[in-house]
Residue frames relative to the residue before (quaternion, step in Angstrom):
aa qw qx qy qz dx dy dz
M 1.0000 0.0000 0.0000 0.0000 0.00 0.00 0.00
A 0.6595 0.5084 -0.3163 0.4545 3.59 0.95 -0.81
D 0.6253 0.5298 -0.3530 0.4514 3.57 1.07 -0.63
G 0.6225 0.5260 -0.3380 0.4707 3.60 1.09 -0.62
L 0.6303 0.5339 -0.3203 0.4638 3.55 1.03 -0.82
L 0.7004 0.4666 -0.2704 0.4676 3.57 0.83 -0.98
S 0.6636 0.4876 -0.3244 0.4655 3.59 0.95 -0.75
G 0.6237 0.5300 -0.3428 0.4610 3.61 1.05 -0.65
L 0.6749 0.4824 -0.2887 0.4780 3.56 0.96 -0.87
L 0.6378 0.5217 -0.3232 0.4653 3.57 1.02 -0.78
F 0.6500 0.5109 -0.3089 0.4701 3.57 0.96 -0.88
A 0.6552 0.5029 -0.3086 0.4718 3.60 0.97 -0.84
W 0.6419 0.5283 -0.3201 0.4543 3.57 1.00 -0.81
I 0.6551 0.4983 -0.3099 0.4759 3.58 0.96 -0.87
L 0.6563 0.5022 -0.3168 0.4656 3.60 0.96 -0.80
S 0.6164 0.5601 -0.3533 0.4259 3.58 1.10 -0.61
W 0.5375 0.6105 -0.4062 0.4164 3.62 1.19 -0.38
F 0.7427 0.3857 -0.1955 0.5113 3.56 1.16 -0.69
G 0.6073 -0.6117 0.3325 0.3828 3.58 1.24 0.32
F 0.3839 0.7417 -0.4813 0.2663 3.58 1.21 0.22
D 0.5895 0.5846 -0.3812 0.4067 3.60 1.07 -0.58
D 0.6530 0.4992 -0.3150 0.4744 3.59 0.97 -0.81
L 0.6414 0.5231 -0.3141 0.4651 3.56 0.99 -0.84
A 0.6770 0.4912 -0.2950 0.4619 3.58 0.89 -0.92
V 0.6538 0.5071 -0.3197 0.4617 3.61 0.93 -0.84
K 0.6552 0.4960 -0.3133 0.4760 3.60 0.95 -0.83
G 0.6482 0.5196 -0.3135 0.4600 3.58 1.02 -0.76
I 0.6438 0.5054 -0.3164 0.4796 3.57 1.00 -0.82
N 0.6500 0.5164 -0.3160 0.4594 3.57 0.95 -0.87
E 0.6801 0.4956 -0.2864 0.4580 3.58 0.95 -0.88
L 0.7307 0.4514 -0.2522 0.4458 3.57 0.81 -0.98
L 0.8016 0.3222 -0.1462 0.4820 3.57 0.83 -0.97
Q 0.3332 -0.7709 0.4799 0.2536 3.59 1.29 -0.14
I 0.5000 0.5934 -0.4640 0.4273 3.55 0.92 1.01
N 0.4874 -0.6456 0.4980 0.3125 3.55 -1.28 0.23
A 0.0178 -0.8199 0.5706 -0.0430 3.57 0.19 1.31
T 0.1772 -0.7694 0.6070 0.0905 3.56 -1.20 0.62
A 0.7218 -0.3859 0.3221 0.4758 3.56 -1.30 -0.17
A 0.5970 0.5590 -0.3632 0.4463 3.59 1.10 -0.61
S 0.6220 0.5285 -0.3316 0.4731 3.59 1.07 -0.72
Y 0.6269 0.5476 -0.3216 0.4513 3.56 1.02 -0.85
Y 0.7090 0.4403 -0.2652 0.4828 3.59 0.85 -0.93
L 0.6039 0.5413 -0.3592 0.4619 3.61 1.09 -0.58
I 0.6560 0.4946 -0.3084 0.4796 3.58 0.93 -0.88
A 0.6469 0.5112 -0.3219 0.4654 3.61 0.96 -0.81
A 0.6521 0.5103 -0.3169 0.4625 3.60 0.97 -0.81
V 0.6658 0.4947 -0.3033 0.4690 3.59 0.92 -0.87
L 0.6504 0.4973 -0.3154 0.4798 3.59 0.97 -0.80
G 0.6306 0.5275 -0.3285 0.4651 3.59 1.07 -0.70
I 0.6344 0.5170 -0.3223 0.4758 3.58 1.02 -0.80
I 0.6591 0.5037 -0.3097 0.4647 3.58 0.90 -0.92
A 0.6583 0.4998 -0.3086 0.4706 3.60 0.93 -0.88
G 0.6469 0.5199 -0.3152 0.4602 3.58 1.01 -0.78
L 0.6547 0.5028 -0.3100 0.4716 3.57 0.99 -0.81
I 0.6388 0.5103 -0.3255 0.4749 3.58 0.98 -0.80
N 0.6412 0.5188 -0.3167 0.4683 3.57 0.99 -0.82
D 0.6502 0.5070 -0.3146 0.4703 3.60 0.98 -0.80
I 0.6458 0.5150 -0.3212 0.4632 3.60 0.97 -0.81
I 0.6431 0.5132 -0.3211 0.4690 3.58 0.98 -0.82
K 0.6552 0.5052 -0.3162 0.4642 3.60 0.96 -0.82
I 0.6387 0.5199 -0.3286 0.4623 3.60 0.99 -0.79
N 0.6790 0.4938 -0.2952 0.4561 3.59 0.92 -0.87
K 0.6859 0.4512 -0.2838 0.4955 3.59 1.13 -0.59
G 0.4893 -0.6762 0.4222 0.3536 3.59 1.24 -0.26
V 0.4838 0.6453 -0.4423 0.3923 3.60 1.23 0.33
K 0.2389 -0.7805 0.5603 0.1408 3.56 -0.94 0.86
């Protein structure tokens, strides 16, 4: 689970080099009518990373890979 969290944050950080964080925050603000910040962007990336990590772990368990 921690590897998913770190990979999500790392991926978000790399995307922020290209300005994707500003685009994502503006999109969240526009769509949801909330006041999202860069912290919201990284929180969403961390949660998505955790979910992706859990799905990856479940797939490995079902295939019998440790």
